[in-house]
C-alpha positions in Angstrom: 0.0 0.0 0.0 1.0 3.7 -0.3 0.0 6.6 1.8 -3.2 7.1 -0.2 -4.6 3.6 0.0 -5.8 1.4 2.8 -6.0 -2.4 2.6 -9.2 -3.8 4.2 -7.5 -6.9 5.5 -10.0 -9.2 3.8 -8.9 -11.9 1.4 -10.5 -14.4 -1.0 -8.5 -17.5 -1.8 -8.8 -20.4 -4.2 -10.7 -23.5 -3.3 -9.5 -26.7 -4.9 -12.8 -28.4 -4.1 -14.7 -26.3 -6.6 -15.0 -29.0 -9.3 -17.0 -29.3 -12.5 -17.6 -32.4 -14.7 -16.2 -31.9 -18.2 -16.7 -34.0 -21.3 -13.6 -36.1 -21.9 -12.6 -38.1 -24.9 -9.8 -40.7 -24.1 -6.8 -40.3 -26.5 -7.4 -36.8 -27.6 -5.0 -35.4 -25.0 -2.1 -37.4 -26.4 -0.1 -35.4 -29.0 -0.8 -37.0 -32.4 -3.4 -39.3 -30.8 -7.0 -39.8 -31.8 -10.2 -40.6 -29.9 -10.6 -44.1 -28.5 -14.4 -43.7 -28.1 -15.5 -47.0 -29.7 -13.0 -49.1 -27.9 -14.1 -47.7 -24.5 -17.7 -48.3 -25.4 -17.1 -51.8 -26.4 -15.2 -52.6 -23.2 -18.0 -51.1 -21.0 -20.7 -53.1 -22.9 -18.6 -56.3 -22.4 -18.7 -56.0 -18.6 -20.7 -58.7 -16.8 -23.9 -57.4 -15.2 -22.6 -57.7 -11.7 -19.4 -55.8 -12.5 -21.4 -53.1 -14.3 -23.7 -52.7 -11.3 -20.8 -52.4 -8.9 -19.0 -49.9 -11.1 -22.2 -47.8 -11.4 -22.7 -47.8 -7.7 -19.1 -46.6 -7.0 -19.8 -43.7 -9.4 -23.0 -42.8 -7.6 -21.2 -42.9 -4.2 -18.5 -40.6 -5.5 -20.8 -38.0 -7.1 -23.3 -36.9 -4.6 -24.3 -33.5 -6.1 -27.0 -33.3 -8.7 -25.3 -31.0 -11.1 -22.2 -33.1 -11.8 -24.4 -36.2 -12.0 -26.6 -34.6 -14.7 -23.4 -33.8 -16.6 -22.3 -37.4 -16.5 -25.6 -38.6 -17.9 -25.5 -36.0 -20.6 -22.1 -37.2 -21.6 -23.4 -40.7 -22.0 -25.9 -39.4 -24.5 -23.2 -37.6 -26.4 -21.1 -40.8 -27.2 -23.8 -43.4 -27.7 -24.2 -44.5 -31.3 -27.6 -44.0 -32.9 -28.0 -47.7 -33.5 -26.8 -48.8 -30.1 -29.1 -51.1 -28.1 -31.2 -49.7 -25.3 -28.9 -49.4 -22.3 -30.0 -49.8 -18.7 -29.2 -47.3 -15.9 -26.0 -49.0 -14.8 -24.5 -49.1 -18.3 -25.5 -45.5 -19.0 -23.9 -44.4 -15.7 -20.6 -46.1 -16.5 -20.5 -44.9 -20.1 -21.2 -41.4 -19.0 -18.5 -41.5 -16.3 -15.9 -43.1 -18.7 -16.3 -39.9 -20.9 -16.2 -37.5 -18.0 -13.3 -35.9 -16.2 -13.7 -33.8 -13.0 -11.9 -30.5 -13.2 -10.9 -28.2 -10.4 -11.6 -24.8 -11.9 -9.4 -22.9 -9.4 -7.1 -25.6 -8.3 -4.1 -23.4 -9.1 -5.3 -19.9 -8.1 -7.9 -17.2 -8.1 -7.1 -13.7 -9.2 -7.8 -10.5 -11.3 -11.3 -9.4 -10.1 -13.6 -6.8 -11.6 -16.6 -5.3 -9.9 -19.9 -3.6 -10.6 -23.0 -2.8 -8.6 -25.1 -6.0 -8.0 -28.5 -6.0 -9.8 -30.1 -6.9 -6.4 -29.8 -4.2 -3.7 -32.6 -5.5 -1.5 -32.2 -6.2 2.3 -29.3 -3.9 2.9 -28.7 -1.4 5.8 -28.4 2.3 5.1 -25.0 3.1 3.6 -24.4 -0.4 2.3 -23.9 -1.5 -1.3 -24.0 -5.0 -2.7 -21.4 -5.5 -5.4 -20.8 -8.3 -8.0 -17.4 -9.5 -8.9 -16.0 -11.5 -11.8 -13.0 -13.7 -10.9 -10.3 -15.3 -13.0 -9.9 -18.9 -12.1 -6.8 -20.9 -13.1 -6.9 -24.7 -13.1 -4.9 -27.6 -14.4 -2.8 -26.8 -17.4 -3.1 -23.0 -16.7 -6.6 -23.1 -18.2 -8.4 -19.9 -17.2 -12.2 -19.6 -16.7 -14.5 -16.9 -15.3 -16.5 -17.1 -12.1 -18.6 -14.7 -10.1 -19.2 -13.8 -6.4 -20.7 -11.0 -4.4 -19.6 -8.7 -1.6 -21.2 -6.0 0.6 -19.5 -2.6 1.1 -20.3 -0.8 4.3 -21.6 0.5 6.6 -18.5 2.7 6.6 -15.1 1.5 5.3 -15.8 -2.2 5.4 -15.9 -4.9 2.8 -17.3 -8.4 3.2 -17.1 -11.2 0.7 -20.3 -13.2 0.7 -20.1 -17.0 0.9 -19.6 -18.7 -2.4 -22.1 -21.5 -2.9 -21.3 -25.0 -4.2 -21.2 -27.0 -6.4 -20.2 -25.0 -9.4 -22.4 -25.5 -12.5 -21.9 -25.1 -16.2 -24.4 -23.5 -18.7 -26.2 -24.7 -21.7 -24.6 -23.3 -24.9 -26.3 -22.3 -28.2 -25.2 -20.6 -31.4 -25.0 -16.8 -31.1 -26.6 -14.2 -33.3 -24.8 -12.4 -36.0 -25.7 -9.5 -38.3 -24.7 -10.2 -41.9 -22.6 -7.1 -42.0 -20.6 -8.0 -38.9 -20.1 -11.6 -40.0 -18.6 -10.5 -43.3 -16.4 -7.9 -41.5 -15.2 -10.7 -39.2 -14.3 -12.9 -42.2 -12.4 -9.9 -43.7 -10.7 -9.4 -40.4 -9.8 -13.1 -40.4 -8.3 -12.8 -43.9 -11.1 -14.3 -46.0 -12.5 -12.2 -48.9 -13.0 -13.9 -52.2 -15.7 -15.7 -54.4 -16.4 -18.3 -51.7 -17.1 -15.6 -49.1 -19.2 -13.6 -51.6 -21.3 -16.8 -52.4 -22.0 -17.4 -48.7 -22.8 -13.7 -48.1 -25.4 -13.6 -50.9 -27.5 -16.3 -49.1 -27.4 -14.9 -45.6 -30.3 -13.0 -44.0 -29.6 -9.7 -42.2 -29.7 -11.5 -38.8 -28.9 -15.1 -38.2 -27.4 -17.7 -35.8 -24.3 -19.7 -36.4 -25.9 -22.9 -37.6 -27.2 -21.0 -40.7 -23.6 -20.9 -42.0 -23.5 -24.7 -42.2 -26.7 -24.7 -44.2 -25.2 -22.1 -46.6 -22.0 -24.1 -47.0 -24.0 -27.3 -47.9 -25.9 -25.3 -50.5 -22.8 -24.1 -52.4 -22.2 -25.3 -55.9 -19.7 -28.1 -56.5 -17.1 -25.9 -58.5 -16.7 -23.6 -55.5 -16.3 -26.5 -53.1 -13.6 -28.1 -55.3 -11.4 -25.0 -55.5 -7.9 -25.2 -54.1 -7.9 -24.2 -50.5 -11.7 -24.3 -50.2 -11.8 -26.8 -47.4 -9.4 -24.8 -45.2 -11.3 -21.6 -45.9 -14.7 -23.2 -45.1 -13.3 -24.6 -41.8 -12.1 -21.1 -40.9 -15.5 -19.7 -41.7 -17.1 -22.2 -39.4 -14.7 -21.2 -36.6 -15.7 -17.6 -37.1 -19.4 -18.4 -37.0 -19.0 -20.5 -33.9 -17.1 -17.7 -32.1 -20.4 -16.0 -31.3 -22.5 -18.0 -28.8 -25.0 -17.7 -25.9 -24.7 -19.4 -22.5 -27.7 -20.0 -20.2 -27.5 -21.1 -16.6 -30.3 -22.9 -14.8 -32.8 -20.6 -13.2 -32.3 -22.2 -9.8 -28.5 -21.7 -9.9 -26.8 -19.3 -7.6 -24.6 -16.5 -8.9 -21.5 -17.9 -7.2 -22.0 -21.3 -8.7 -21.9 -20.2 -12.4 -18.7 -20.9 -14.3 -17.8 -19.8 -17.8 -15.4 -22.2 -19.4 -13.9 -21.9 -22.9 -16.4 -22.7 -25.7 -15.2 -21.3 -29.0 -12.1 -22.7 -30.8 -10.2 -19.4 -30.3 -10.7 -19.8 -26.5 -9.7 -23.4 -26.1 -6.6 -22.6 -23.9 -8.5 -20.1 -21.7 -10.7 -17.1 -21.2 -9.4 -14.6 -18.7 -9.5 -11.1 -17.2 -13.1 -10.0 -17.7 -13.3 -6.2 -17.3 -17.0 -5.6 -16.3 -18.8 -2.3 -16.8 -22.3 -1.2 -16.0 -24.0 0.7 -18.8 -26.3 0.1 -21.7 -24.6 -2.0 -24.3 -25.2 -2.0 -28.1 -27.4 -5.1 -27.8 -29.5 -3.5 -25.0 -27.9 -5.4 -22.1 -27.3 -3.7 -18.8 -23.8 -5.0 -18.3 -20.9 -5.7 -20.6 -17.2 -6.6 -20.5 -14.3 -7.5 -22.6 -12.1 -10.6 -21.9 -9.1 -12.2 -23.4 -9.4 -15.4 -25.5 -6.4 -17.6 -25.9 -6.1 -20.5 -28.3 -2.6 -21.6 -27.3 -0.9 -19.4 -30.0 -2.8 -16.1 -30.3 -4.8 -13.8 -28.1 -7.8 -11.6 -28.9 -10.3 -9.5 -27.1 -13.9 -10.8 -27.0 -17.2 -9.1 -25.8 -19.6 -10.5 -23.1 -23.0 -8.9 -22.4 -25.7 -9.8 -19.9 -28.7 -8.3 -18.2 -29.1 -10.7 -15.3 -25.8 -12.7 -15.0 -27.7 -15.8 -15.9 -27.9 -15.5 -19.6 -24.8 -14.2 -21.5 -24.0 -13.4 -25.1 -20.4 -13.8 -26.2 -19.3 -12.1 -29.4 -16.2 -11.5 -31.5 -14.7 -8.0 -31.8 -12.9 -6.8 -34.9 -10.5 -4.1 -35.8 -6.8 -3.7 -34.8 -7.4 -3.1 -31.0 -9.2 -6.5 -30.8 -6.2 -8.4 -31.9 -4.6 -8.1 -28.5 -5.6 -8.2 -24.9 -6.7 -5.7 -22.3 -9.6 -3.7 -23.9 -11.9 -1.9 -21.3 -15.2 -0.3 -22.3 -16.4 3.1 -21.2 -19.7 2.9 -19.4 -21.5 5.3 -21.8 -21.2 6.7 -25.3 -19.5 10.0 -25.9 -20.3 12.0 -29.0 -22.5 9.2 -30.3 -19.6 6.7 -30.2 -18.6 3.7 -28.1 -15.2 4.2 -26.5 -12.7 1.7 -25.0 -9.2 1.7 -23.6 -6.8 -0.6 -25.4 -3.1 -1.4 -25.9 -2.5 -2.3 -29.5 1.3 -1.9 -29.4 1.6 -4.1 -26.4 3.1 -1.4 -24.1 1.1 1.9 -24.2 -2.3 2.9 -23.0 -4.5 3.9 -25.9 -8.1 4.9 -26.8 -10.2 3.4 -29.5 -13.7 4.2 -30.9 -16.6 2.2 -32.5 -19.9 3.1 -34.0 -21.5 -0.3 -33.1 -19.4 -1.6 -30.1 -18.1 -4.4 -32.3 -15.9 -3.0 -35.0 -13.1 -0.9 -33.4 -11.0 1.7 -35.2 -7.5 3.0 -35.0 -6.0 3.9 -31.6 -5.0 7.2 -30.1 -2.1 6.8 -27.7 -2.9 8.2 -24.3 0.3 7.4 -22.4 3.6 5.6 -23.0 5.7 4.0 -20.3 7.4 6.9 -18.5 8.0 6.4 -14.8 10.5 3.8 -13.5 7.8 1.6 -12.0 6.1 1.3 -15.4 9.1 1.4 -17.7 8.5 -2.0 -19.3 4.8 -1.5 -20.2 1.5 0.0 -19.0 -2.1 -0.9 -19.4 -5.5 -0.4 -17.8 -6.9 -2.1 -14.7 -10.5 -1.9 -15.8 -13.1 0.4 -17.3 -12.8 4.2 -16.7 -14.8 5.5 -13.6 -16.7 8.7 -14.2 -16.4 11.6 -11.7 -17.3 15.3 -12.2 -13.6 16.0 -12.5 -13.0 13.5 -15.2 -12.6 9.8 -16.0 -10.4 8.0 -13.4 -8.4 5.2 -15.1 -6.7 2.6 -12.9 -3.6 1.5 -14.6 -1.0 -1.3 -14.2 2.7 -0.6 -14.8 5.4 -3.2 -15.2 8.8 -2.3 -14.0 12.2 -3.9 -13.3 12.1 -7.5 -12.1 8.7 -7.7 -13.8 7.1 -6.1 -10.8 3.4 -5.1 -11.5 2.0 -2.0 -9.6 -1.3 -0.3 -9.8 -1.5 3.4 -10.7 -4.0 6.0 -11.8 -4.6 8.8 -14.3 -7.4 11.2 -15.2 -9.0 11.7 -18.6 -11.0 14.8 -19.7 -14.7 14.1 -19.2 -15.9 15.1 -22.7 -12.6 14.4 -24.6 -11.1 11.3 -23.1 -8.2 11.5 -25.6 -6.8 14.2 -23.3 -4.9 13.0 -20.2 -5.3 15.8 -17.6 -3.8 14.2 -14.5 -1.3 11.4 -13.6 -0.5 9.9 -10.3 3.3 9.9 -10.1 3.5 7.1 -7.5 1.7 3.7 -7.6 -1.5 3.3 -5.6 -0.8 -0.3 -4.8 2.5 -2.2 -4.9 3.2 -5.9 -4.3 4.5 -6.6 -0.8 8.2 -7.1 -0.3 7.8 -10.7 0.7 5.6 -11.4 -2.4 5.5 -14.9 -3.6 2.9 -17.1 -5.3 1.9 -18.5 -8.7 3.4 -15.3 -10.4 5.4 -13.4 -7.8 5.6 -9.5 -7.6 2.2 -8.9 -9.2 -0.8 -6.8 -8.1 -3.5 -6.6 -10.7 -7.1 -5.5 -11.0 -9.7 -5.7 -13.8 -11.9 -2.9 -12.4 -12.8 -0.9 -9.3 -16.0 0.9 -8.1 -16.9 4.3 -6.7 -19.2 4.4 -3.6 -19.8 7.4 -1.3 -16.6 9.2 -2.4 -14.5 6.1 -1.9 -12.8 4.2 -4.7 -12.8 0.5 -3.9 -10.2 -1.6 -5.7 -10.3 -5.5 -5.5 -7.1 -6.8 -6.8 -5.2 -10.0 -7.4 -1.9 -10.7 -5.5 0.8 -12.8 -7.2 -1.9 -14.3 -9.4 -2.8 -16.4 -6.3 -5.4 -14.7 -4.2 -7.6 -11.6 -4.0 -7.5 -8.6 -1.6 -9.3 -5.3 -1.5 -8.1 -1.7 -1.0 -9.8 1.7 -0.9 -8.8 5.3 -1.4 -10.6 8.6 -0.9 -11.3 10.0 -4.4 -10.6 13.6 -3.5 -7.2 12.7 -2.0 -6.5 10.7 -5.1 -7.3 13.5 -7.4 -5.4 16.0 -5.3 -2.3 13.9 -5.6 -2.3 13.8 -9.4 0.0 16.1 -11.4 0.0 17.4 -14.9 1.1 14.6 -17.4 4.3 16.3 -18.4 5.4 16.4 -14.7 4.6 12.8 -13.8 7.6 11.0 -15.2 10.2 12.7 -13.2 8.7 12.4 -9.7 9.9 8.9 -9.0 13.1 7.2 -9.9 
């Protein structure tokens, strides 16, 4: 901490017992291997009735919660062949479990929170505010997912994390909705613009869901399908179509049980660092946020929107700023445009604009690494926070020894391309005895203003979550003109 900030002393740590049941195909995890589905099915069906019954009972004894059990039974339906004989309850149970792997979603760590006002503010005392947080969970293989929890601020300068419910649950997934214009822009962004794309585009309605693309592909004339490279291009088109999807959690599920795991091909190695913002989105949702998708080779920024945190729409963003990580949306339009913070060059804080919230234009650099504590690179720590004096932007700076610190700057209220104030010292620094999954790191994906106090939940060492607060007026008073900020600390 610095002289401006106060740590609340509360902490949220990872729980290895938060486990979900994921679909598993034996053999696919081996490099160069292929699925052994049929061989496993044959071996299960060859078991004597008494062995099958005993195996099924062991599975029932191990899985006591209804949500994972439902996933096991669903997995059985996914691998059974259409002409397979009718299976009894025991065989169905064993087949489902043979194609299921339990996965500890935060078995490694829990970090990088973002926070907004909770949709439900009932049952609180005067001066209290219920907040909702997104959390980055890291499990086996460094696979990141997104979870949620709640906390209550107040009365006074107190913060209480509410108990997270168990067991975690996964959503149903369906194809997302596209506009024809955005889909064609996404294909162009992905490098595909020729006769094949034109032929598909001519058959599309103005609005459609992803499965329509497969129907359009099947209707193509043979000469187009036989062209050199057509198969690879069509597969790429399918990947783009599937990158937009909706997820729906059961009505009876609690907020803190809901888990967003990777769905699209471009997310298969993780979804991370959701930067939540409250404000009307382009699709009419009350909340939005950008997150980083990682496929094992490349990263990109994706958009998530929701009204109730039970149903979510996930969509592709296009334009140069979307080809990297760390975009953060402004909570409202300015001058009829959507605005976002970005970092297209990988090291500087920038501003980008969009007419529809999906296609983002060229960036305007706001600040390059200047002070010693941010000399390697800088970026944002969540969406800008509006005050009468301007937009407060929490930043992260990376300095020597790859030490991450949290800072702040101020943007002009009506022209956010103007930086009007910079905090010359960090707000939050990692402790001297820092150690964890990634040492020397403090990082946030978004703070919140309440009764003149800026609350900052932040990850420590990519391992656990703590909370700090700072008086906004003290923070603003400590800022200096941008040209003076670089020389204040060496």
